[in-house]
C-alpha positions in Angstrom: 103.9 94.7 85.1 107.5 93.9 84.0 109.9 96.5 82.2 113.4 97.6 82.2 115.1 100.7 83.2 117.9 102.6 81.5 120.6 100.6 83.0 118.8 97.5 81.8 117.6 96.1 85.1 114.4 94.5 85.6 111.8 96.7 87.0 108.5 95.1 88.7 105.5 97.1 89.2 102.3 96.3 91.0 99.5 98.6 89.7 96.5 97.3 91.5 97.8 97.4 95.1 99.0 93.6 95.5 102.2 92.5 96.6 105.0 91.1 94.6 106.5 87.7 95.3 109.5 86.3 93.0 109.9 82.5 93.0 112.8 80.6 91.6 116.4 82.1 90.7 116.8 85.1 88.6 120.3 85.7 89.3 122.1 88.2 91.1 122.2 90.6 88.2 118.6 91.6 88.9 119.8 93.4 91.8 117.1 91.8 94.1 118.5 90.3 97.5 117.7 86.9 97.9 115.5 87.6 101.2 113.7 90.6 99.3 111.9 88.5 96.8 108.7 89.3 98.3 107.6 92.8 99.0 104.3 94.5 99.8 105.5 98.2 99.6 105.0 100.2 102.7 101.9 99.5 104.4 100.1 102.5 106.0 97.2 102.0 108.6 94.9 104.7 109.7 92.5 104.6 112.8 89.6 107.1 112.6 88.3 107.0 116.0 91.4 107.9 118.1 92.0 104.5 119.5 95.6 102.8 119.1 96.4 100.4 116.5 97.4 97.2 117.7 99.0 94.5 115.1 99.7 90.8 116.0 100.4 87.6 113.9 103.3 85.9 112.2 105.8 86.9 109.5 104.9 90.8 110.2 108.4 91.6 108.9 106.9 90.6 105.4 104.7 93.7 105.6 107.6 96.0 107.4 105.9 95.7 110.8 107.8 93.0 112.9 109.7 93.5 116.1 112.8 94.9 114.7 111.3 97.1 112.0 111.1 100.8 112.1 107.6 102.1 112.2 106.6 105.7 111.7 103.5 106.8 113.7 101.7 109.9 114.4 98.5 111.2 115.9 97.2 113.9 113.4 94.4 116.6 113.9 93.1 119.2 111.5 95.4 121.7 113.0 98.4 119.8 111.7 96.7 119.9 108.1 96.6 123.5 107.4 98.7 124.3 104.6 101.8 122.2 105.2 102.1 118.7 106.9 105.4 118.5 108.7 107.9 116.0 107.4 107.7 113.8 110.6 103.9 113.5 110.4 104.0 113.2 106.6 106.4 110.1 106.8 103.9 108.4 109.3 101.0 109.5 107.0 102.7 107.5 104.0 104.2 110.2 101.8 107.5 108.4 101.5 105.9 105.1 100.4 107.0 106.2 97.0 109.9 108.0 95.7 109.0 111.7 96.4 112.5 113.3 97.1 113.5 111.9 100.4 115.9 108.8 101.0 114.8 105.1 101.7 116.3 104.1 104.9 118.0 100.6 104.9 118.8 98.6 108.1 121.9 96.7 107.0 124.7 95.2 108.5 127.3 97.4 106.5 128.9 100.7 107.0 128.8 102.4 103.6 127.0 102.0 100.0 130.2 100.5 98.7 130.2 97.9 101.5 126.6 97.0 100.8 127.3 97.0 97.0 130.3 94.7 97.6 128.3 92.2 99.8 127.6 88.8 98.4 124.0 88.5 97.2 123.4 92.3 96.8 123.1 92.1 93.0 125.8 94.6 92.9 128.9 92.8 93.6 131.7 91.9 91.5 130.5 89.9 88.4 127.3 91.1 88.5 127.9 94.0 85.8 127.0 96.8 88.3 129.6 96.7 90.8 131.5 99.9 92.1 133.8 100.8 89.4 131.7 98.9 86.4 130.9 102.6 85.1 127.2 102.3 85.2 127.6 104.8 88.3 124.7 102.8 90.4 126.9 104.0 93.5 125.9 107.6 92.8 122.2 106.9 92.6 122.2 104.8 95.8 124.0 107.2 97.8 121.5 109.9 96.6 118.7 107.5 97.3 119.5 105.4 100.3 120.2 106.1 104.1 121.8 103.2 105.7 121.4 102.5 109.5 123.8 99.6 110.4 124.2 100.2 114.2 122.8 101.7 117.3 125.4 104.5 116.7 124.1 105.5 113.4 120.7 105.1 114.4 120.9 108.2 116.3 122.0 110.1 113.1 118.7 109.3 111.3 116.2 108.8 114.3 115.5 110.7 117.4 116.6 107.9 120.0 118.6 110.3 122.3 118.3 109.9 126.2 114.8 111.2 127.5 113.1 110.9 123.9 111.2 107.8 125.1 112.9 105.9 122.2 116.3 105.7 123.6 118.1 102.1 123.6 116.6 99.7 126.2 113.2 101.3 126.0 111.5 99.0 123.9 110.2 101.6 121.8 113.1 102.5 119.5 111.5 100.9 116.5 108.7 103.7 116.6 111.2 106.7 117.0 110.4 109.6 114.7 112.7 110.1 111.5 115.1 113.0 111.6 113.8 115.2 108.4 117.4 116.2 107.7 119.0 113.1 107.5 116.8 111.4 105.3 116.1 114.5 103.1 112.4 114.2 103.9 110.6 117.6 103.6 107.2 119.3 104.4 104.4 117.9 102.2 101.6 120.2 100.9 97.9 119.2 102.2 95.0 119.6 100.1 94.0 118.7 96.5 97.2 119.8 94.9 98.7 116.4 94.9 96.8 112.9 95.1 98.5 112.0 98.1 97.8 115.3 100.1 94.2 115.2 99.3 94.0 111.5 100.6 95.8 112.5 103.8 93.2 115.4 104.4 90.2 113.2 103.7 91.6 110.7 106.3 92.0 113.6 108.9 88.6 115.2 108.1 86.8 111.8 108.1 88.4 111.2 112.0 86.9 114.5 112.8 83.6 114.0 111.4 83.6 110.7 113.4 84.8 112.1 116.5 82.4 115.4 116.5 79.3 113.0 115.7 
């Protein structure tokens, strides 16, 4: 499905769970980076029998699970689903795969939102009509909705990668580090039937418990 937002920008939506792939050239004014024309959203994998999830193959970065991609993971039981689901567990369970109040984490070789917007091919650079100072105020929205991780130093401000955590630099496990809730504005989520995502999360946990008890 294609539509325009309040700023006249193109919005593509997949309503049936399939990925979105753009071929050809639609111009920098679209705001879509040349290397981001194939998107499958944020994939959540659930294992109900307590065993590890092992992923292998090629082009795994396309689904966000390459060797350099940040991956949230958690082992969750019925105890963790009573009332509120912690922000860390909620992130691993896919609550942040849609815009739910938290920030999207971008790994980009830039130091700030303005540098990201000014970079060639970003869709927000000079001449696109959406650059900093254009009056469209897109920088405000990006600042509120994006957290940029540009280096190992800035990574420590967003993820738990301190010495002794098991996910520090050189451990080989940094891509699985837990997200710092305050850095990305993530919050505890409600379990149960009050939200669709909460209901689905509890169903996964309950199914796992039933399988293991049987």
